[in-house]
C-alpha positions in Angstrom: 18.1 67.7 4.3 21.4 66.3 5.7 24.1 69.1 6.8 26.5 68.7 4.0 30.2 69.3 4.9 32.8 71.2 2.5 35.3 69.1 1.3 38.4 69.7 2.6 42.3 68.4 2.2 43.6 67.5 -1.1 41.4 68.8 -4.3 40.3 65.7 -5.8 39.5 64.4 -9.5 37.9 61.8 -10.9 40.0 61.5 -14.3 40.0 57.4 -13.8 38.3 55.3 -11.9 41.2 54.0 -9.5 41.4 57.9 -8.7 38.8 57.2 -5.8 39.6 54.3 -3.4 37.5 51.3 -3.1 35.9 52.6 0.4 35.5 56.1 -1.5 33.4 54.1 -5.0 31.5 52.2 -2.4 30.6 55.4 -0.8 29.5 57.2 -3.7 27.6 54.0 -5.1 25.5 54.0 -1.7 25.1 57.5 -2.2 23.9 57.2 -5.9 20.9 54.7 -4.4 20.2 57.2 -1.6 19.8 60.1 -4.5 17.8 58.0 -6.8 15.1 57.0 -4.4 14.6 60.5 -3.4 14.3 61.3 -7.1 12.2 58.5 -7.4 10.1 59.9 -4.5 10.0 63.5 -6.1 11.9 64.5 -2.9 14.6 67.4 -3.7 18.2 67.1 -2.8 19.5 70.4 -3.3 22.9 69.7 -2.1 24.5 71.8 -4.2 22.5 74.6 -4.7 24.3 77.7 -6.1 27.6 75.8 -7.2 28.3 75.7 -11.1 29.5 72.7 -12.9 30.8 73.6 -17.0 31.1 71.0 -19.1 33.4 71.0 -21.8 33.0 68.6 -25.1 35.1 68.3 -27.6 33.9 65.1 -29.0 29.9 65.1 -28.9 27.7 63.7 -26.5 24.2 62.9 -25.9 23.8 61.0 -22.3 26.8 62.6 -21.3 25.7 66.1 -21.7 21.9 65.2 -20.3 22.7 63.3 -17.4 25.4 65.9 -16.2 23.2 68.7 -16.9 20.1 67.4 -15.4 21.6 65.8 -12.3 23.3 69.1 -11.9 20.2 70.9 -11.9 18.9 68.7 -9.6 21.1 69.0 -7.2 20.3 72.5 -7.2 23.2 74.1 -9.0 23.5 75.0 -12.7 25.6 74.5 -16.0 27.5 76.0 -18.3 28.0 73.9 -21.5 31.1 74.7 -23.7 32.2 73.6 -26.9 35.2 73.6 -29.4 32.9 75.4 -31.5 31.8 78.2 -29.3 34.8 78.9 -26.8 38.1 79.5 -27.5 39.3 75.9 -27.2 38.8 75.7 -31.0 41.0 78.5 -31.4 44.2 76.9 -30.2 44.2 78.2 -26.5 46.2 76.6 -24.7 44.3 73.5 -22.3 46.5 74.9 -19.4 44.9 78.7 -19.6 41.4 77.5 -20.6 41.7 75.5 -17.2 42.7 78.6 -15.1 40.1 80.4 -16.3 37.2 78.6 -16.1 38.7 77.3 -12.5 38.7 80.4 -11.1 34.5 81.0 -12.3 32.9 77.2 -11.1 32.8 75.3 -8.7 33.4 71.9 -10.6 34.7 71.2 -14.7 33.3 68.0 -16.7 35.5 67.4 -19.6 34.8 64.9 -22.7 37.8 64.9 -25.1 40.2 62.8 -26.8 43.5 61.6 -25.7 44.0 61.2 -21.3 47.0 63.5 -21.3 44.5 66.3 -22.5 42.4 65.9 -19.5 44.9 65.7 -17.3 47.0 68.9 -18.6 43.5 70.8 -17.7 43.2 69.1 -14.1 47.1 69.9 -13.2 45.9 73.9 -13.9 42.3 73.6 -12.5 41.8 74.8 -9.0 38.4 72.8 -8.5 37.1 69.2 -9.6 37.9 68.1 -12.6 35.8 64.5 -14.2 36.3 63.0 -16.9 33.5 62.2 -19.4 35.0 60.2 -22.0 38.4 60.3 -22.8 39.9 58.0 -25.9 41.8 56.1 -23.0 39.0 55.2 -20.0 35.3 56.1 -19.5 34.8 55.6 -15.2 31.7 58.0 -14.8 30.0 54.9 -17.2 31.9 52.1 -15.4 30.6 53.7 -12.3 27.1 53.7 -13.0 27.3 50.2 -15.0 28.6 48.9 -12.0 25.8 50.7 -9.8 23.1 48.9 -12.2 24.4 45.4 -11.3 24.2 46.0 -7.4 20.7 47.0 -7.8 19.9 43.9 -9.7 22.2 41.2 -8.7 23.7 42.4 -5.6 27.7 43.1 -4.9 29.9 42.6 -7.7 32.6 41.7 -5.9 33.6 38.1 -7.0 31.4 37.8 -9.8 32.6 37.2 -13.1 32.1 40.1 -16.0 32.2 39.0 -19.8 33.8 42.1 -22.0 33.0 41.4 -25.7 34.5 43.8 -28.2 37.3 46.3 -29.0 39.8 47.2 -26.3 38.5 50.3 -25.8 38.3 52.9 -23.0 35.3 50.7 -21.4 37.8 47.6 -21.6 40.1 49.3 -19.9 37.9 50.9 -17.2 36.3 47.6 -16.7 40.0 46.2 -15.7 40.7 49.4 -13.4 37.2 48.2 -11.4 38.0 44.6 -11.3 41.5 45.5 -9.7 39.8 47.3 -7.6 36.6 45.5 -6.7 37.4 41.9 -6.4 35.9 40.7 -9.8 36.9 38.7 -12.8 37.0 40.2 -16.4 37.0 37.9 -19.0 37.6 39.7 -22.4 37.6 38.7 -25.9 38.9 40.5 -28.8 39.9 40.0 -32.6 43.3 39.7 -33.0 45.0 43.2 -33.6 42.0 44.6 -31.0 43.5 43.3 -27.6 44.1 44.6 -24.5 47.8 46.3 -24.5 49.9 44.7 -22.0 52.8 47.3 -22.2 49.5 49.4 -20.8 48.3 46.5 -18.4 51.0 44.7 -16.9 50.2 41.1 -16.1 47.3 41.5 -14.5 46.5 37.7 -12.2 44.2 35.2 -13.4 41.7 36.5 -10.5 41.6 39.5 -12.1 42.0 39.3 -15.9 41.1 36.1 -18.6 41.8 36.9 -22.5 39.8 35.0 -24.4 39.9 33.9 -28.7 36.6 33.1 -28.3 33.6 34.8 -27.9 31.5 32.1 -26.2 33.8 30.8 -24.1 34.2 34.4 -22.4 30.7 34.5 -21.9 30.2 31.0 -20.2 29.4 31.2 -16.7 29.6 34.9 -16.8 27.5 37.2 -14.5 27.2 40.2 -16.7 28.3 40.5 -20.8 28.6 43.4 -22.0 30.0 45.0 -25.4 30.2 48.6 -27.1 30.2 49.9 -30.7 32.9 48.2 -32.5 33.7 51.8 -34.3 34.3 54.3 -31.4 34.5 58.0 -31.9 37.3 59.3 -33.5 38.2 55.4 -35.6 35.1 56.2 -38.3 37.9 55.4 -41.3 38.8 52.2 -39.8 34.3 51.5 -39.6 34.8 48.3 -42.6 38.0 47.0 -41.8 36.8 46.5 -38.1 33.2 45.5 -39.5 34.7 42.7 -41.0 37.3 41.6 -38.1 34.6 41.5 -35.6 32.1 39.5 -37.2 32.1 36.8 -35.0 31.7 39.3 -31.4 28.4 40.2 -32.2 26.3 39.3 -28.5 23.6 36.7 -29.4 21.1 34.8 -27.9 23.7 31.6 -27.5 26.2 33.7 -26.2 23.8 35.0 -23.3 22.5 31.3 -23.5 26.0 30.0 -21.9 26.3 33.2 -19.3 24.8 32.7 -16.0 21.2 32.1 -16.1 20.9 35.3 -14.0 23.3 37.2 -16.0 22.8 40.6 -17.6 23.1 42.8 -20.5 24.9 46.2 -20.3 25.7 48.2 -23.6 26.7 51.8 -23.1 24.7 53.4 -26.0 24.5 54.0 -28.8 24.2 50.5 -30.0 24.1 49.1 -33.9 21.9 46.2 -33.6 23.1 43.6 -35.9 26.2 44.8 -35.4 28.1 44.6 -31.9 24.5 42.8 -30.8 21.6 41.6 -32.1 18.3 42.9 -31.7 17.1 39.8 -29.5 19.5 40.8 -26.8 19.5 44.1 -26.7 15.6 44.4 -26.2 15.0 41.0 -24.4 14.5 40.4 -20.8 18.1 40.0 -19.3 19.2 43.9 -21.2 19.0 46.4 -18.6 20.3 49.1 -20.8 17.9 51.8 -19.9 18.1 51.0 -16.2 21.9 51.5 -16.9 21.3 54.6 -18.8 19.5 56.2 -15.9 21.8 55.8 -13.5 24.7 57.6 -15.4 22.4 60.3 -13.6 22.2 59.0 -10.1 25.9 57.8 -10.5 27.1 61.7 -11.4 25.2 63.3 -8.8 26.9 61.1 -6.0 30.2 61.6 -7.6 30.0 65.5 -7.9 28.3 65.6 -4.3 31.7 63.7 -3.0 33.8 65.6 -4.8 32.9 69.3 -4.0 31.8 68.1 -0.4 33.3 64.9 0.6 31.3 62.2 2.7 27.8 64.2 3.4 26.5 63.3 7.3 
């Protein structure tokens, strides 16, 4: 096993994609490749032996919970799972107090919650690194895994085009941060009323972002076509309205046909076949959604290792 040097310097969190530098993102992605290779060869990789991860869920999860929990165990550490129903989080304890207590007992915290300000408040009172497992505004771990998956299949994402078809949600805003940092172009197509908020993003250059009213045009020439459910968690009361608004934003074979011939399809899951994507696409030869789902495990292992140990020599 390589010798691990404990992280020194200021405390680091991963609350949004740009919390790491471009160079650090590249390091984490390369480290994920090594960690995945060892996993596939059944070679132990216990760089976080005797470390503890607290997972705090204020939103339900399948992939986030399994990937972080399995990942921490595979790194040699242990996990504590907390929800609002079995902790003081559901009894109106200030989140600042929760942060002060939990961070004295564990080495790392992952939170899946609602407003970004909530995780920022927690992190500002934490003594250990905090990872965003999903908020209403950002989903940085998913995009880290998606880029890792893209690199595996098509090489560097730099200079490529990613087409986001659907709601300007936490995934779309995180893809935009990644495009600005890593040098690829993002095409976004969403119905009127569900587009990117210009007050949030400013005025990115055309080299970074282009918005389209026609989803077919957004897909044209793209190296990756990706989408998400039309109704994100917490917006269920808008479901019928969204189904009507997004009726023309279902990723189908025609959209994939105008993309680059080697284009990939991704979806962060869970998926609703026949709504945001057809079964023909998500279960077809260009879909890498199952690799993408598995790669949450490996990308997050590399991220946790980096936040606790820094660069491992």
